[in-house]
N, C-alpha and C positions, 0 to 999 in steps of 0.2 A: 503493499498500499504506500501510496504518496504521503507528504507531511498534511496535505490538505484534507485527505480522508481520515488521517487519524484523529486531527481535531475535532471532528464530527462525531467522535466516539466518547467525548467527554461530556459527562450528565452532570453539572454541578447542581446542588441540591437547590441553590437559588432560582435555577432555570426551569424548575419544574412546574408543569401547568395541570390543573386539575378539572374534573368536571364533577358537578353534584348530582349529575343525571344519568351515571351510566348505566342504573339500573331501575325495574319499575319500582323499587323500594323507595325511590324519592318522593313518592306520594303519600307515603305512610310517616305520620308525624313521629313516632318512635324511633325512627329509622333515619331521619332527616334532620340537619344536613349531614353527608359521608361526601368526604374529598377523595376520589379516586385517581391515582396516578399510573400512567403506563410507562416505565422506563425503557424496556426492552421487550419489543413485542407487544400488539394489541391487548393481550391478555382476553378475558371474555367479556369485555363491555358490550352491551347492548346499543350502546349510542355511537353512531356513525362519526359523531364529532367528537369522540375521545381523542385527546392530545395524547401523542405518542414522541417519546424522545427519540428513540432510535428503532425502526421498523426492522433492520435486517433480522432475517431468522437466526437463531443462536443454539436452538436444540433444547431450548428452555425460554421460559418468560419471567421476567422481573418487574414487579407492580410495587405500589404502595398505597396506604389508605389511612386516613385520619379522621375522626369525628368526634365531638364533644362527648364529655363524661355524661353517660347514662345512655347513650345512643347504641343501637344496635343493628348489627346486620344479620337479618333474618335468615330463617333454615334453607340452605341450597347444596346442591351435589354436583360434583367434578368427578369427570372419566379419566384425567390424570391427575398425577400428586397435587396437592396444595400446601405449600410449607409455609408457616406465620414464623416472621423472625422479628423479635421484639427488639426495637431500637429505643423507645421510650413509653414511660407509663406502665399502667397495668391493664391486663385485659382477660375476660373471661372467655374462654374457648368452650363452645357447649357441640354437643353432638348428641346423635342417636334418635329421639323421637320415635323409638318403636320398642316399649310405649312410653317412655319417658325421656327427658333431657338429661344427660350426663354434663359433667363440666371440669375443669380445672382452670387455675389461674396463672399466667405466665407474666413475668415482668423483664427488667431491661436484661436483654444479652440472651434471653429463653428462646428456644425455636422449638416448634411443634411441626410436625407431620401428619396431617391428618388423611388416613386412608381412602383410597377411592371408593367410588360407590356406597359410601354412607352421608346423612345429612349433617351439615356442620353449619353453625352460627358463631358470632363472636361481639362482645361488648365491651365497650370503655368502661371500666369500672376505675380508671386513674384520672390523671391530669387531662385537661381538655386538648393539650397539645400532643398527646400522646400519638406514636407512630408505629404502624407495622409494615415492614415491606413483607412482600407474598412472592414467593417463586412458584411459578405452575410447570409441571412438565410438558417436554415436547411442543414443537411448532404448532402442532394442531391439537388443541385440549380437548375437544369434541363438545365445547361449548358448556354451558352452565343450566342446571334444571331447578328452577325454585319450587319449593314447597307450596301444598296447597293454601296454607294460611297467608302467605305473602301474595300469591296471585288473586285471592279472593279480597284481601284488604286493600289491594291497588285497585281492584276493579270499582269496590265501593266508594274509592275515592275519584275515580273517574278516569283512570289509566288502565289500559288493557296492553295484552301482549299477543300477537298472531303468532301462528304456528311457524311463520318465517321469521319470527323475533324483532317484528317492526314494534315499536312502543306506539300508542295511539293514546295521545292526551285530550281527552274531550272538554277539560277544564279550559284548554287555551283554544278551543275551536276546532280541533282535528275531527274529522268525520269519521264515524263509526260505521262502515257499509254494511248493510243487511246480510251480505253473503260472506262476509270476511270469516275465516276459521280462526278462533281462538286457542291459544295453546292450553291443552288439557293438563292437569298436574298427574302425579301418581296418585293413583286411590290409596285408601288407608290399607287395604290389604296388600298392596303391593310395596307401601312402607314398610308395613311389619313385617315383610317377607326378606327385607334387606339383613346384611349379618350385623349382627348385635356385638357392639366392641365395649365390653365392661371396663370401670376404671381403672383397674390393674393392668390389663392389656394395652389400655390406651396410653398409660404410665410409661412404657418402654418407648414410645413416640415422642414423648416431651423429653428434649436435652436441654438440661438448665445449665446455665454458664458456671454457677458455682461447681458443678460436677464434671467439667469438662477435663478431660484426660489427655495433658500437654505432653508432647514429645520435643525433647532438645536435641535430638539428632534426626529431626524431622525431614532435613534437607543436607545435600552433599555439603553444601557452603556452609552451614549452620558451625562446623567446626573451625571455621576460619577466624581468625582475629578481624574484628570490626564488623562481623556480620551476625551469627548469633540468633536466628529466627527459630521460633517454636510454632509447632502447630498441633491442632485439636480436632479430630475428625467430628462430623454431625451427621452428615446423609452419604452414604454410598461410600464408594472407593474414588477417592481423590487425588492428589499429588503427593502426600504425605509419605515420605521414603524410609520411615522407620520400619522396623521389622515387626513391631509387636502391635501395629495399629488395627484395631477392629471399630467399625464405625458402630455408634449406638444404633443406626436406623440403617439397616444394610440392604432392603430390599430395592429393585430398580425404580428410579425416579427419572431416568433420561439425563440426569445431571447428577453431580455431588457438591456439597455445601462442608466448608471447613473453615475453621478461625487460623489466622495468621497473626502472630505477634512478633513485632520487630523492636529491639532494645532500643534506648535513645542513642543515636546516630549511627544505627546499624543499618545493615542492608540485606537483600537478598540478590546474588549477584547475576551475571548475564546467562540468561537461559531461555528456551522456548518450549511449547507445547504444540502439539498436532491438533488441540482442541481449542475451541473459543472459550473465553472466560471473562466472567464479569467480578470486578471487586468493589466493595461497599466500604469505604473508610469509616469506622464506627468511631475512632479516636485517635487524634494526633495530626501530624503533618507528614505528608508523603510526597515524594517525588518519583513518579514513573518516567522511565526512559525506553524508548520504543526505537528499533532502528528501521527508519522508514526507506523505501526505494531511493529516494533523493536526500537522505540527510538524517540528522538525528532528532526526534522529535521528544520533547520534555514537557510533562504535565505536573504541576502541582496539586495536590488535593487537601482538603481539610476535614476533620470529623470534630464536632462540637457537640454539646449535650442537646441540640435541636437542630443539627443539619448536618447532613452527610453526603459527600461528594462521591459519586459512581464514575466508573471507568469501564467500557466493554475492549476488553484486548483481544486482537484478531490472532487467529491461529496461526501458527509457523513463523512468528515474528520474534527475534531476539528482544529480550527488555530486561530490565531491572528495576528493583524498587529501593528506595534510600528513604530512611527516617530523618527528616529533617529537625526533630524538635527535641526537647530535653527530656520529654516523656514516652513511654512506650507507645508504639503505634499500634492499633488494633483493626484488623481489616477482615472480612467477611469475603470469600471466594467462592463463586459459583462456577462450576465448570461443566460444561456440556459432556455428554455420554456415561455410560454406568460403567466402563471398564476401568481399572486402576489407569491413572494417567502416567504415561511416560515422559520425564523430563530429559531434554539434551542440554546438558551445562556446556557453556563456554570452555574451550582448551585450557583457558589459564586458571579456570576454578579448577577443572580436573586434576591440573597439575599441582595446584597450592593445595589442594585438599590431600594428594598423594604424598607431597613432601612433609604433610603433617602426620601420615600414618593411615589416611582413610582413602576408602575407593568404592563404588559400586558392586555389589555382588550380581550373580546372574539373575536373580530375582528382581532386580532393580532397587536395591534396599542398601542404606549406608551400612558398611562393615568394614573392620579392622582389614588394611591393605595386605598386612603379611599372610593372613589366612585366605585371603582370596589368590594372591600370589601363588602361595602354596598349591593350591586346589588346581591351579591352572599349567603348572609344570608339565 
């Protein structure tokens, strides 16, 4: 890619645009206002005017949502994974409705992966400017299916959803044709037949920030002076090169999610991946450098208590990350694909690690070089 192309992949938080009318629930007082953001991909918005920061398919989609305290995103169902990543506030995550709601509360840094083919909802039970990032699996999500209550409440308010997912708002003068085919929700019997996830089983899909398992040999260059990054897995097989990595949520999502910590003035050295990757800076100051076809591209990102910059890193591009600040930088990484990601390190990184006694074994994990060399004689 050229420098001009790479510039378009930076998504500063201050640039995000939202719609409060992404779905029919905007007509329901208990659910409105809700601010829906689409950072990478269109998500499942039913509003053709949904602002989208970057449309390019990535194999996953990244969105965001905010709403005032007490407001609820009502029950709905997805056919690919939906992952809620809490960056601010407290959120009540609800699921089930067959026959009753179950719930848990997540707070800053917590991540929950809701299984496919069950109804879920969420409510802001914290500060008004709480924020959830949301990850949806794959480029084609299959859309969204609203529960009967939502469709009925919206209709009572004068907003209808057709079978081809057009929203008709009669309050604004939209005509409701006599022959229009309205979307019919699942019946109570169909909902009751869905898989029932009890609280204990769902708890295995809630990854608390306080319970993360950090690896300090997560990357080949972690052992180098001035580098020192560590990683913690969340969903799927990411790029962590430690031998002992077992992701808390291991089933296929079409993407992996993991946390990256870079110490003050530390870095992740020059490397590249064969997969597209999105990073969201939760905390700190970060400089991303990417080798473009026509020069070196650099982009500074910031993560504050209320704003988090993002960047979509293209596949097969050499890049590095430098922590510019005096505090630890905390980064959330989303990478396309369900396989374990293979990192290609720059030759100078490989040599510097070798000089300190470290290498990559045949399984793509960091290992003492003298054992790797002995086995390869």
